[in-house]
N, C-alpha and C positions, 0 to 999 in steps of 0.2 A: 719088310726090308727097307733099309735107309740107304740113301746114296749121297755122295758128296757133290755139291754144286758150288758155283761161283756167284757171290752176291752181286746183284745188278747195281747196287749203290756203292759199296766200298771195294768190291772186287776180290774180297777174301773168300777162301773156301769155307763152306759150312756144311753141316750134316742136315739134310732136309727132313722134315717131319713126314712120316709115311701117310698121315691123314690129310696132308695138304698136297694135292696132286701137282700143281704148277707153281710151287713155291720158288720165288726168285730173289727173295731178300732174306738176309740172316736176321737174328733176333736182337742185334745191337740197337740201342735207342735211336741213334742218328739214322740208321738204315730204315727203321720202322717209320720215322718221321718222313723220310724221303719217299717211301712207298705211299704213305698217306697223301702227301703233297701231289704226287703223280696221279693218284686216283682222283683227287679233288679237281685237279686241272682238267683231266679228261671228262669228268662228270659235268663240270661247268660248261665245257665246249659243246657237249652232246645234249644236255638236258636243260631246256629253257626254264622249266619250273624250278629246278634245283638252283639255277643261276639267280632267278628272281628272288627265291627264298633267302639265298645268301646275302643279296643286296639289302633286303628288308632287315635281316638280322644284324648286319653291319651298321645300318642306320640307327636301329634301335639301341645297339650298344653304344654308338657314338653319342646319341642323345642322353643316355644315362651317365656317360663318362666323358663329358665335354672338356674337362680340364686335364685329361690323361696326358696328352702329348706335351702340353705346356710344363707339367710337372716332370715328365721324363726328360725333357731338354734341360730343365734347371738342375736335375740330378746328374746328367751326363753332358757336361759342357763340351768335351772333346767330340762327342757324337754330333752335337749341334753345329760346331764349327766345321767339321768335315762335310756335313750335309749342306751347309751354306756354300762351301766351296764347290761342291758338286752341282748344286742348283745354278750357281753363277756360270759354270762351265756349260751346263745344258742350255741355258739361256743364250750364251754366246754362240754355241753350235747352231741353235735354231735360227738365230739372227743371220749368221753367215750362210746357212742353207737357204734362207728366204731370199737373201740378196743374190746368191748364185742362181737360184731357181727363177728369179724374176726376169732374167734376161731370156728365158726360154718360154715363159708362160704368159706372154702379153696378149690381151684380147685383140689388139690390132694386127697381130701376126697371122690371123686367119686368112688375110688376103694373099699371103705367100702360097697357100695351098691351091689357089686357082691356077697357078702356073705349074704345079706338080703333075706330071703325067700319070695316068692310071698304070698300075703295075704291082709287082711284088717287092716289098721293102723289108729290111732287117731292122727291127727296133731294138735299141740297146738303152739301158738305164742311163739317165743323165747324172752328172756329178761324179762319175766314176773315172778315176785316173786311167786305169787300164780296163779295157772292155773284156769281159769274160764271156765266152760263147754260151755258157750255161745260163746266163742272165738274159740273153737275147731271145727275141721271138720273131717269127716270120709272119708278115701280114700282107693281105691283098688289099690294095686301095683302088677303088673305082670312083672316078670323078662323075658325079651325077649331073651337075649343072654348073655353068659359069655364071657369075654375077653380071 
């Protein structure tokens, strides 16, 4: 008996194969690729041997095909230009984040904690315009000694 299911990738309805008990993806090429990517991501996170093997295989391929990306960029100039723009934006974002974060993470600010009383505090992520309760965490701070 075959039943209709909804594809986890494209959302379209498909007729599941009776031999595949928990089929979640249809047979479209893009959906099959999405299933494979999802499986690989989970496998890399869970299996250190698989992850190490993938790294070694990637390095071996890069060693044999050292000029691949240079040739790709020369054949696809619009891709190269967009990539340059995105890289500049990422660098700009990192620089701004580093400047904003530096006012919070100075080594000499540890002396401030000697005057903080022991107790329960709510920690919220820095650099967020609006604080979301889901991102906060409750901590207990106990002062062990004063300098």
